C-alpha positions in Angstrom: 99.4 -53.3 62.1 96.4 -50.9 62.3 96.7 -47.1 62.6 94.1 -47.9 65.8 93.7 -51.0 68.1 90.2 -50.4 69.4 88.7 -52.4 72.1 85.3 -54.0 71.5 83.3 -55.3 74.5 80.6 -58.1 74.0 78.2 -57.1 76.5 74.9 -55.8 75.0 75.0 -52.4 77.1 77.9 -51.3 74.8 76.0 -52.3 71.4 74.0 -49.0 70.6 77.7 -47.4 70.5 79.2 -50.6 68.1 76.1 -51.8 66.4 75.6 -49.7 63.5 79.6 -48.6 63.5 80.7 -49.1 59.8 84.3 -50.6 60.0 84.5 -50.4 55.9 84.7 -46.7 55.6 88.0 -47.3 57.2 90.1 -49.4 55.0 92.7 -51.4 57.1 93.2 -48.1 59.7 91.3 -49.9 62.9 91.4 -53.1 64.2 88.5 -54.3 66.4 89.8 -56.3 69.3 86.7 -58.2 71.9 87.8 -58.2 75.2 86.0 -58.4 78.6 85.8 -55.1 80.7 88.9 -56.8 82.9 91.2 -57.6 80.1 90.4 -54.6 78.2 91.3 -52.3 81.3 94.6 -54.1 81.6 95.4 -54.0 77.5 94.5 -50.4 77.6 96.9 -49.6 80.7 99.5 -51.5 79.0 99.4 -49.8 75.9 98.2 -52.8 73.9 94.8 -51.5 73.0 94.7 -47.7 71.7 90.9 -46.8 72.3 87.8 -48.3 73.6 85.0 -48.2 76.9 86.5 -49.3 79.8 85.5 -49.4 83.3 85.4 -46.1 85.1 87.1 -47.2 88.0 90.0 -48.2 85.2 90.3 -45.0 84.1 90.6 -43.2 87.6 93.5 -45.5 88.3 95.3 -44.7 85.0 93.9 -41.4 84.6 97.2 -39.5 83.7 97.3 -42.2 80.6 94.1 -41.3 79.1 91.6 -39.0 77.8 87.6 -39.7 77.5 85.6 -39.4 74.2 83.2 -36.7 74.9 79.2 -38.0 75.1 80.1 -41.9 75.0 79.3 -43.7 78.0 77.5 -46.8 79.6 75.6 -44.7 82.5 72.3 -44.8 84.5 70.3 -42.6 86.5 68.1 -45.7 88.8 68.0 -49.2 87.5 70.8 -50.3 85.0 69.5 -53.7 84.7 73.0 -55.4 84.6 74.9 -54.6 87.6 73.0 -56.7 90.3 73.5 -58.2 93.3 71.9 -61.5 94.1 70.9 -61.8 97.8 68.2 -63.9 99.7 67.4 -60.9 102.1 68.5 -57.5 101.6 71.8 -55.5 101.1 71.3 -54.2 104.8 71.8 -58.1 105.6 75.3 -58.1 104.2 77.5 -55.6 106.0 79.2 -58.6 107.8 78.6 -61.3 105.8 80.3 -62.9 102.9 80.0 -61.8 99.3 81.2 -63.1 96.0 82.4 -60.5 93.3 82.9 -61.2 89.8 86.1 -60.9 88.1 85.2 -59.3 85.1 84.5 -55.8 86.8 86.1 -52.9 88.7 83.4 -50.0 88.7 80.6 -52.2 90.0 82.7 -54.1 92.7 83.8 -50.5 94.0 80.8 -49.2 93.8 79.1 -52.3 95.8 81.9 -51.6 98.7 81.1 -47.9 98.6 77.4 -48.6 99.0 78.2 -51.3 102.2 81.0 -49.9 103.6 80.0 -45.7 103.2 76.2 -45.6 102.9 75.7 -48.6 105.4 78.8 -48.7 107.4 79.5 -52.4 107.0 82.8 -54.5 106.9 82.1 -57.7 104.8 84.4 -60.6 103.6 84.6 -60.4 99.9 85.5 -62.9 97.6 86.7 -62.9 93.8 85.4 -65.5 91.5 84.4 -66.3 88.0 80.8 -65.1 87.0 79.4 -68.4 87.3 76.0 -67.4 89.1 75.3 -70.9 91.0 78.9 -71.8 92.5 79.0 -67.9 93.8 76.1 -68.9 95.5 77.5 -71.7 96.9 80.5 -70.2 98.9 78.8 -66.9 99.9 75.8 -64.9 101.4 75.4 -62.9 98.0 76.8 -62.8 94.5 77.5 -59.7 92.3 77.3 -59.9 88.7 77.6 -57.6 85.8 76.8 -57.1 82.0 75.2 -59.9 80.1 76.1 -62.8 82.8 74.0 -60.4 85.4 70.9 -60.2 82.7 71.3 -64.1 82.2 71.6 -64.9 85.7 68.2 -62.6 86.2 66.4 -64.5 83.6 67.0 -67.5 84.9 63.4 -68.3 86.6 64.6 -70.6 89.6 67.2 -68.1 90.5 65.2 -65.5 90.4 62.3 -67.1 92.7 64.9 -67.9 95.4 66.9 -64.6 95.4 66.3 -61.0 95.2 68.1 -58.9 92.6 69.2 -56.1 93.8 70.2 -53.4 90.9 73.2 -51.0 92.5 72.5 -48.4 90.1 69.4 -47.9 91.8 71.1 -48.3 95.2 73.5 -45.3 93.9 70.8 -43.0 93.1 68.6 -43.5 96.2 71.5 -42.5 98.6 73.2 -39.8 96.1 70.4 -39.1 94.0 73.3 -38.9 91.3 73.8 -40.9 87.3 76.3 -43.7 88.1 78.6 -44.0 84.9 80.0 -47.9 84.9 82.2 -47.3 81.5 83.4 -44.7 79.6 85.2 -44.1 76.0 89.0 -43.9 76.6 92.0 -43.2 74.5 95.5 -43.2 75.5 97.2 -39.5 75.0 99.8 -40.6 72.6 97.5 -42.0 70.4 95.3 -39.2 69.9 98.3 -36.8 69.4 99.7 -38.9 66.9 96.5 -39.7 65.1 93.7 -36.7 65.7 92.1 -36.9 62.6 91.8 -40.6 62.2 90.4 -40.7 66.1 88.3 -37.8 65.4 86.6 -39.9 62.1 86.7 -42.8 64.5 84.7 -40.9 67.3 82.4 -39.4 64.6 81.3 -43.1 63.5 80.7 -44.1 67.4 78.5 -41.2 67.5 76.4 -42.0 64.3 76.2 -45.7 65.8 74.6 -43.9 69.0 72.0 -42.0 66.9 71.3 -44.5 64.8 70.6 -47.1 67.5 68.3 -44.3 69.2 66.0 -44.4 65.7 66.3 -48.1 65.4 66.4 -49.7 68.8 64.9 -52.8 67.3 67.7 -54.0 65.5 69.5 -54.0 69.0 66.5 -55.7 70.5 65.8 -58.7 68.1 69.9 -59.3 68.0 69.9 -59.3 71.6 66.9 -61.7 71.6 68.4 -64.0 68.7 71.5 -64.3 70.7 70.7 -64.5 74.7 66.6 -65.2 74.6 64.5 -63.1 76.6 61.0 -61.4 75.3 61.1 -58.2 73.2 59.6 -55.8 76.3 62.7 -57.3 78.7 65.1 -56.1 76.2 63.3 -53.1 75.1 63.4 -51.9 78.7 66.5 -53.0 79.3 68.0 -50.7 76.6 65.4 -47.5 77.6 66.8 -47.6 81.0 70.7 -47.0 79.8 72.3 -44.1 78.9 75.2 -43.6 76.4 75.3 -40.2 77.0 79.0 -38.0 79.1 77.3 -34.9 79.8 77.7 -32.5 82.6 75.1 -34.5 85.1 77.3 -37.6 84.4 80.3 -36.6 84.7 78.9 -35.0 88.3 77.7 -38.6 89.2 81.3 -40.1 88.2 83.2 -37.2 90.2 81.1 -37.8 93.4 82.0 -42.1 92.9 85.8 -41.3 92.6 85.3 -39.2 95.6 83.7 -41.2 97.6 85.9 -44.2 96.4 88.8 -42.5 97.4 87.3 -42.0 100.9 87.1 -45.6 101.9 90.6 -46.3 100.4 89.7 -48.2 97.2 91.0 -45.2 95.2 94.5 -43.9 96.2 93.9 -39.9 94.8 90.6 -38.3 93.1 91.6 -38.0 89.0 90.9 -34.9 87.0 88.3 -35.9 84.4 89.7 -34.8 80.9 87.5 -35.0 77.8 88.4 -34.6 74.3 87.6 -31.5 73.2 87.5 -31.6 69.2 85.9 -28.2 68.5 88.3 -26.0 69.8 92.5 -25.8 69.4 93.0 -27.0 73.0 93.0 -30.7 73.3 90.8 -31.4 76.1 88.8 -29.7 78.9 88.6 -31.0 82.6 86.6 -31.4 85.7 87.2 -32.4 89.3 
């Protein structure tokens, strides 16, 4: 078995961190395991995967098990493009309606709950479904999709003609003026302690991929077009709206999100955000 089992989400929003990652540098030391976010969240918590991009909310639920890798995330200040609420009228009209939630996410579901319950004073009915936009909208007044499911539904001309597409990243920014971090790269604490040198090399390759993606975005744009369709400008705008940094402003926004999730009762306690410190002898530094 490989020393490090690395979770890999197929969604395009994580591609800048993985697209230029060269596994050949690691011989048989690592293994990539593709999973959707809900699977990866579960298997990381169970110890079946050692390191990977998990939902920010999943980190909060099991923060005692994890450290976060520095300067890696899926974040946005405003429009994120792939966290979308489909509704005929407006988000304000959903305060006491029925909303279908995708079963592939945790962070975005609870972000929607914060917006509707904390900011709008609503108390809607939620149902959880597979990410099938037609079935969701047949059974509810609105549907929440994430990742490439949201992007592809937004590209469907019939859907975009009949429904408004509300970006939850922008709704969050309008109400808080904070960044929103949807996913973080986490590592189980015991794995870091047992494999510090290997983890650091893997981390540096993630950072290398991130920097290469900034220099050569067209490679990822054309790969997205080949897999999903859409125009060059659509994908360019999408990737330009994302940030994969995890610095003070992203950490501050995530901390605020955790506090509000705790306030509305979906998170039992506000966790410390513990980030690996590869530069000094201390293993991590923390924020709360």
